[in-house]
N, C-alpha and C positions, 0 to 999 in steps of 0.2 A: 522388487523395484517400487517406491512410493508413487501414487498417483500423480502428486505435483511434478515428479521428474518426468512425466509424460505429458505435461500440459502443454497447449499451444503456446509458443513464444511470439511476441511480437503484436502489435494492434491489428484489428481488422477495419475493413473500410469504414470510415467516418471516426475513427478513434484518433486520438493524439496521444503521444509517450511523453510522460513527465519522470523525472527523477528526483528523489529527496534523499536525505540522511535521516536517520531516526535513531535516536537513543535507546539502547535495550531496554530500559524502563519504561518507556513510552512505544514500544513496538512488541511486546511479548517476547522480547529476548531472541532466540532462535527459532522459534515456533512457527514462524510465518514463512512460507516457501512458495515457489512457483506454483501459480494456478490458484492459489489461495484467493478468495473473494474478501475484500476488507472495506470497512468504512473509516474515513479518515476525518478527524476533529481537530478544530483549531481552538485554542483558549487565549483569550485576551485580556489585559488587565492583571490586577495582582489582589491578593487577599479577598475581602468581601466584595470587591468590585470585579472579580475576574468573571468571565463568562465562557463558557464553552459551547460550541455548536458545530454541526455536521457541516464539513465542505464539500464532502463527496461520499456518496454511497454506493455500495455493491461494485466497486473497483476491483479489477483483475490485477493480479501481479504477474507481471510477465519476466521480471529479472530481481534477483538480489545478489549483491556483491558485497564482501566484507569491505569496511572502511580501511584505508591505508592508515596505520599508526593511531587508531582511535578505536574506541569500543562502538559497536552497532553495525549498521548495514546502511547500505545504498539501495533503496528499493526504485524498481520502475514500474509504474502504472499504466493502464490504457484507460483514458477518458474520453468518452462520446462529446461530454458538453463543455463547451469553450469558458463557459463562467466557472466551471468547477476547476478547470486547467488554473485559471487565474487565481482562485480562491486557495488552492493548494501549494502553488508558487509563493504566493504571499505568506502563508502559514508557514511553509518551510522556512523561508527567509526570516521570520521573526523567531524561529524555533521553538513554535508552538505547537508543532503536528504531533497528533498520537495516532497511531495505527491500532485498529480493532478489528480482530477476525470475524467476518460475518459467517463464511463457511469454510471448511476445508475443501480442498479440490476432490472432486468425485474419483474413486479409483477406476482406471482405464479398463474397459472390458477387454477380457482376453477370450479367444476362439469366437466360435460362430454363435454362443449362447443364448 
């Protein structure tokens, strides 16, 4: 069983849940799963005037669902910073959100080891 399958689901105290859809080309295809820690980037503008910035760093993925009738996934993440929630929602609405894996979920410890 993968460590991400054993990851804690749901937010902890002080966190907010937010969901967004992400195209596979902007979210590592199927390689991001439950418990992974990701950074979220937003891109604004086009061509030479485009600018990319981090809108949330070290965010825990608490759910991933296949999109109905479309490629990609709907991710749910837990955020502690209300400003980050606002930035993620705005970037998702603009279709400019990119998901970058920061770390993979740590394997669960089995036994008393």
